[in-house]
C-alpha angles and dihedrals in degrees: 000000000000091000091051094049091048093052090045090054091047093053092047090051091051091049090048092053099043099041101036117010103042096047090042093050090051090051092048087052090054090049090053092049091048091050093047102043106025122177097307096057098023096147101025102129093176091058090049093050092049093051093048091050090051090052091048089053095054113121094234092057093051095068127078092235092051091051092050091050092047093048092048091048092050094048092048094048090045091050091048091050089049091052090050090052092048091052093047089045091059088053092049090048090055089049091051095049094035093193095157100030091135088068095048121116113287099260094044091043092055092050089050092049092049091049093047090051092048092049090047093053092050091046093051091054091047092045092050090052090049093051091047089052092048090051091050091047091051094049090050091051091049091051092050094243122147110262129206108214094200097086093051092047091049093048090051092047090051089052097046092048085068097040139319090236134014105306116258097161134050095245136060092230094052092050091047093058090041090053090075091062091044093053095045092054093046097045102035107009090242123159096223095192090055099041101044100071091053093043092052091061094060100044119115117252094251092054091048091051092054093051093045090050091051091048092049090050088055091051093049089052089057092048089050086056089054091053088051090057091049093051091046086053088066093058094096089061102033123020097205087068088072089061093048092046094048092049092047091048091050090050090049092051094050093046092048092054093047092048094046089051092051093045093048091049092050093048091052095043095048093048091053092047102046107026090092090053090052091050090050092052090051091051099255101116113201120204114203125344120358103264124199093255089053089049089052090052094049092049091052092049094056097037110094117233116255121262116269119261113269115251114271095015115144131208112260115256 
């Protein structure tokens, strides 16, 4: 038990250092540089070196007690900054995924509704073009004519750049994760929201680890977006912070899309692979592929019954 607790403490310390302290310390270093150089001397390395040397020669820093206090203060400030970034990152992640945008505050909700409608309009035009290209390609195949696959691929890429399925959320990443539920309902009549918690409990450890890693990558991308905002906040004092913040924001955006794509693919693949096993454990044995009637039955099995009518309640009207 002692060895286990020691290893657990070691891993927690490593996580604390890598996720909170080190990024926070780097941000504090940027804050110090911004305060020291400002706009007038934004890239003056000599001025920065001179100021750091003067700080290092301060009497308080020359004592062991002063160094301990300084180190503790830096670690505490770095950890607090990391916690702020983690909290802001969770908000950014929710904005990226936009699962509950219909319950957002009025102004933000109206903006999300406008963007969703705009994305849906663009997607419908791209999807129509793709279907037309599919039909033309199929007719050419049937007639025995040579077919160039490039136009069909280009049409499909143009559609998926907007969304994998008909947009229901204001962001690409949110729609990519939501596409798993849309496809499960269309292909197997599965209520994904009701099935998934039960499905998660029967998954092998290796499969769970893959999904957890993909979900954590999505969370880290959101935290990176929070760091981008923190760096951009230094721009009024030091203009290079805008470059750092913009680069970090672009990286966060790209990582979020990649992580959402991976996460959505895994959700869909795992549901297709293990839904029959879940049905078997619930007593609804499925022979062969998971058909739509079987999916309907499985969804009913995992959906709780509605609460009873309160006493004395009357039917409306």
